[in-house]
C-alpha positions in Angstrom: 98.8 -21.7 -2.4 101.6 -19.8 -0.9 100.3 -17.9 2.2 97.1 -16.4 0.8 98.2 -15.9 -2.8 98.5 -18.3 -5.8 101.8 -20.0 -6.4 102.3 -18.4 -9.8 102.4 -14.8 -8.4 105.9 -13.6 -8.1 107.0 -11.3 -5.4 110.1 -9.0 -5.5 111.6 -7.4 -2.4 113.3 -4.1 -3.2 115.9 -2.7 -0.7 117.6 0.6 -1.7 120.8 0.9 0.4 123.5 3.4 1.1 126.2 2.4 3.7 124.0 -0.2 5.5 126.6 -2.9 6.1 125.7 -3.1 9.8 122.1 -4.2 9.1 121.6 -5.3 5.5 122.7 -8.9 6.0 120.2 -9.5 8.7 117.5 -7.7 6.7 118.0 -9.8 3.6 118.1 -13.1 5.6 114.9 -12.1 7.5 113.0 -11.3 4.2 114.2 -14.6 2.7 112.8 -16.4 5.8 109.5 -14.4 5.8 109.0 -14.8 2.0 110.9 -17.9 1.0 109.8 -17.8 -2.7 110.4 -14.0 -3.2 113.3 -12.6 -5.0 115.3 -10.1 -2.9 117.1 -7.2 -4.7 119.6 -4.8 -3.0 120.4 -1.7 -5.0 123.6 -0.3 -3.7 123.8 3.5 -4.0 127.6 4.1 -4.0 128.2 2.7 -0.5 131.7 3.2 0.8 131.4 0.2 3.2 130.8 -3.5 2.6 127.0 -3.2 2.0 127.1 -4.8 -1.4 129.2 -7.8 -0.4 127.2 -8.4 2.8 123.9 -8.3 0.9 125.3 -10.7 -1.8 126.6 -13.2 0.9 123.2 -13.1 2.5 121.5 -14.2 -0.7 120.3 -11.0 -2.4 120.7 -10.0 -6.0 122.9 -6.9 -5.8 122.8 -4.1 -8.4 124.7 -0.8 -8.3 123.0 2.6 -9.0 125.6 5.4 -9.5 123.2 8.3 -9.4 123.1 9.4 -5.7 119.7 9.5 -4.1 116.9 7.2 -3.1 114.6 8.5 -5.9 117.2 7.5 -8.6 117.5 4.0 -7.0 113.7 3.5 -6.9 113.3 4.6 -10.5 116.0 2.1 -11.6 114.4 -0.7 -9.5 110.9 -0.1 -11.0 112.4 -0.1 -14.5 114.6 -3.2 -14.1 112.5 -5.6 -12.2 109.4 -7.5 -13.4 107.1 -9.1 -10.8 103.5 -9.2 -9.8 103.9 -7.7 -6.3 106.7 -5.5 -5.1 107.7 -5.0 -1.5 109.8 -1.9 -0.8 111.6 -1.5 2.5 114.7 0.2 3.9 117.9 -1.7 4.6 118.4 -0.2 8.1 116.4 -2.8 10.0 113.7 -0.4 11.2 110.9 -2.3 9.4 110.0 -5.9 10.3 110.3 -8.3 7.4 107.7 -10.5 9.1 105.0 -7.8 8.3 105.6 -8.3 4.5 103.2 -11.2 4.3 100.4 -9.0 5.8 101.2 -6.2 3.3 100.8 -8.7 0.5 97.6 -10.2 1.9 96.1 -6.7 2.3 97.1 -5.8 -1.3 95.4 -8.9 -2.7 92.3 -9.0 -0.5 91.6 -5.3 -0.8 92.5 -5.3 -4.6 94.7 -2.3 -3.9 97.6 -0.9 -6.0 99.6 0.3 -3.0 99.6 -0.6 0.7 101.5 1.8 3.0 102.9 0.4 6.2 102.3 3.4 8.5 104.8 3.6 11.3 103.2 3.2 14.7 104.5 5.9 17.1 106.7 7.6 14.6 105.2 11.0 15.3 106.1 10.7 19.0 109.7 9.5 18.5 111.4 9.4 15.1 114.9 9.3 16.5 115.2 13.1 16.4 112.7 15.8 17.4 113.3 17.5 14.1 112.2 14.4 12.2 109.1 13.9 14.4 108.1 17.5 13.8 108.8 17.2 10.1 106.6 14.1 9.8 103.7 15.8 11.5 104.1 18.9 9.3 104.4 17.1 6.0 101.5 14.8 6.7 99.3 17.8 7.6 100.5 19.7 4.5 99.7 16.7 2.3 96.2 16.4 3.6 95.6 20.1 3.1 96.9 20.2 -0.5 96.1 16.8 -1.9 93.5 15.0 0.2 93.1 12.5 3.1 94.3 9.3 1.4 97.4 8.9 3.6 98.4 9.5 7.2 102.1 8.7 6.9 103.3 9.8 3.4 107.0 9.3 4.3 106.9 5.6 5.2 109.4 3.6 3.3 107.6 0.2 3.8 105.1 -0.3 1.0 103.6 -3.0 -1.2 102.8 -2.2 -4.9 101.0 -3.9 -7.7 102.6 -4.3 -11.1 100.2 -1.7 -12.5 101.4 0.9 -10.0 105.1 0.3 -10.5 104.9 0.4 -14.3 102.7 3.5 -14.5 104.6 5.5 -11.9 106.7 8.3 -13.7 109.2 8.8 -11.0 111.0 12.2 -11.4 112.4 13.0 -7.9 116.0 12.1 -7.0 116.0 11.8 -3.2 113.9 11.0 -0.1 111.0 12.9 -1.5 110.2 9.9 -3.7 107.7 8.6 -1.1 105.8 11.9 -1.4 105.7 11.6 -5.2 104.3 8.0 -4.9 101.5 9.2 -2.6 100.6 12.1 -4.9 100.6 9.7 -7.9 98.1 7.4 -6.2 95.9 10.4 -5.2 96.1 12.0 -8.7 94.9 8.9 -10.5 92.5 7.9 -7.7 94.1 4.5 -7.4 92.8 2.1 -4.7 95.2 2.3 -1.7 95.3 1.1 1.9 97.2 1.7 5.0 98.4 -0.8 7.5 99.7 0.2 10.9 103.0 -1.5 11.7 105.7 -1.3 14.4 108.6 0.9 13.6 111.9 -0.1 15.1 115.1 1.7 16.0 118.4 1.5 14.2 120.9 -0.8 15.9 124.1 0.4 17.3 126.5 1.5 14.6 123.8 2.3 12.0 123.1 6.0 11.3 120.3 7.8 9.5 121.1 9.4 6.2 118.3 12.0 6.5 119.2 15.6 7.0 116.4 17.5 8.9 116.8 20.7 7.0 118.3 19.7 3.6 115.9 16.8 2.9 113.0 18.7 4.5 113.6 21.6 2.1 113.7 19.1 -0.8 110.3 17.6 0.3 108.8 21.1 0.5 110.1 21.9 -2.9 108.6 18.7 -4.2 105.2 19.7 -2.7 105.4 23.0 -4.6 106.3 21.3 -7.9 103.6 18.6 -7.6 101.1 21.3 -6.7 102.0 23.2 -9.8 101.8 20.1 -12.0 98.7 18.5 -10.5 96.6 21.4 -9.2 97.7 24.3 -11.4 94.4 26.2 -10.9 94.9 26.3 -7.2 98.6 27.1 -7.5 98.4 29.9 -10.0 95.0 31.0 -8.7 96.5 31.8 -5.3 99.3 33.7 -7.0 96.7 35.6 -9.0 94.7 36.4 -5.8 97.9 37.6 -4.0 98.9 39.9 -6.9 95.3 41.3 -7.1 95.4 42.1 -3.4 98.7 43.9 -3.7 97.4 45.8 -6.8 94.3 46.9 -4.9 96.4 47.9 -1.9 98.5 50.3 -4.1 95.6 51.4 -6.2 93.0 52.4 -3.6 94.9 55.4 -2.1 95.6 56.7 -5.6 92.0 56.5 -6.5 90.8 58.2 -3.4 93.2 61.0 -4.1 92.0 61.2 -7.8 88.3 61.4 -6.9 89.0 64.0 -4.1 91.3 66.3 -6.1 91.2 65.3 -9.7 94.9 64.8 -9.7 97.3 61.8 -9.4 100.5 62.8 -7.5 101.7 59.2 -6.9 102.3 58.1 -10.4 104.8 55.3 -9.6 102.2 53.7 -7.2 99.6 53.8 -10.0 102.0 52.3 -12.5 103.0 49.5 -10.0 99.3 48.8 -9.2 98.5 48.5 -13.0 101.4 46.2 -13.6 100.4 44.0 -10.6 96.8 43.9 -11.9 98.1 42.7 -15.4 100.3 40.1 -13.8 97.2 38.9 -11.8 95.2 38.5 -15.0 98.1 36.7 -16.7 98.4 34.3 -13.7 94.7 33.6 -13.8 94.8 32.9 -17.5 97.7 30.5 -17.0 95.7 28.8 -14.2 92.8 28.2 -16.5 94.9 26.9 -19.4 97.2 24.7 -17.3 94.3 23.2 -15.4 92.9 21.9 -18.7 96.3 20.4 -19.6 96.7 18.8 -16.2 93.3 17.1 -16.5 94.2 15.8 -19.9 97.6 14.5 -18.7 95.8 12.8 -15.7 93.3 11.1 -18.2 96.2 9.8 -20.3 98.0 8.5 -17.3 94.8 6.8 -16.2 94.3 5.2 -19.6 97.9 4.0 -19.6 97.4 2.5 -16.1 94.2 0.7 -17.2 95.9 -0.8 -20.2 98.6 -2.5 -18.1 98.0 -6.1 -17.2 97.2 -6.9 -13.6 99.8 -9.6 -13.8 103.0 -9.9 -15.8 102.2 -10.4 -19.5 103.5 -14.1 -19.4 101.2 -14.9 -16.6 98.3 -13.1 -18.2 98.8 -15.1 -21.4 99.0 -18.3 -19.4 95.8 -17.5 -17.6 94.1 -16.8 -20.9 95.4 -20.1 -22.3 94.2 -22.0 -19.3 90.8 -20.4 -19.5 90.6 -21.3 -23.2 91.6 -24.9 -22.4 88.9 -25.1 -19.7 86.2 -23.7 -22.1 87.3 -26.2 -24.8 87.0 -29.1 -22.3 83.5 -28.0 -21.3 82.5 -27.7 -25.0 83.8 -31.2 -25.7 81.9 -32.6 -22.8 78.7 -30.8 -23.9 79.2 -32.2 -27.4 79.7 -35.7 -26.1 76.6 -35.5 -24.0 
């Protein structure tokens, strides 16, 4: 046994990086010490400093991803790398590699597909007040729109099962990738856990790549797009209700005038109210149709997820062969008796 998991389980550490030369060497060495048998991968996202060289000298396998953005890097990582358990962290040194073993242990003992290392104290001090406010707002918005599965959807320290990684259709390009991961787990009702961990500060000379307003707007847009794709009835139903309210607002004064005088003097208002009413009905129709399609897509994703092996195919075949050998040995003993 290696820690609390079997020796034949392979662990891959994934570190997406952009200009992290000041920290990446120590992060790679610390992960190699904490998980000696794990493979450490650094995906360099067009860094202009010595991030790639420093990571390679520290013992990591370095790959370059030319499309700029963390989402593009994570998508490439999940496509390229085969393992049984994946640990994803940042290369800035804010997450402790020593906590990786606890993430793996929790993933195995809880039979989860994703364990999120929630950041202790991040809402009180995230380096910038704008970041702290954004964390609180996005977590509240997530719980309001999608459910109470997570309390820190923007954490970059996570452990994944193979099933999660190979069933995750990553579409985002930037820092909103963590939001997409959380929604994917909620959508398919996957078993997930959270583990509260310490969150460190960047060392001197290392700077955050997050932009409070630009990346915050991207995350909000991702919320809207995921809401449209996953909960279309709520999305288009609310639009339908808003259009209906506007229609009634324009229609009521015209109707009062008609019933009182028998005439309609505000024809443009009546036409606008009628158009808004038709748009409301169209939006409601779209909500009903797209809700059925969304349910069908979720069922297909769930079936695909369930068809994936819990371990890599080679290990699954080896386990099956070992089981057959054990059964044959038992049969031989029974025959001999």
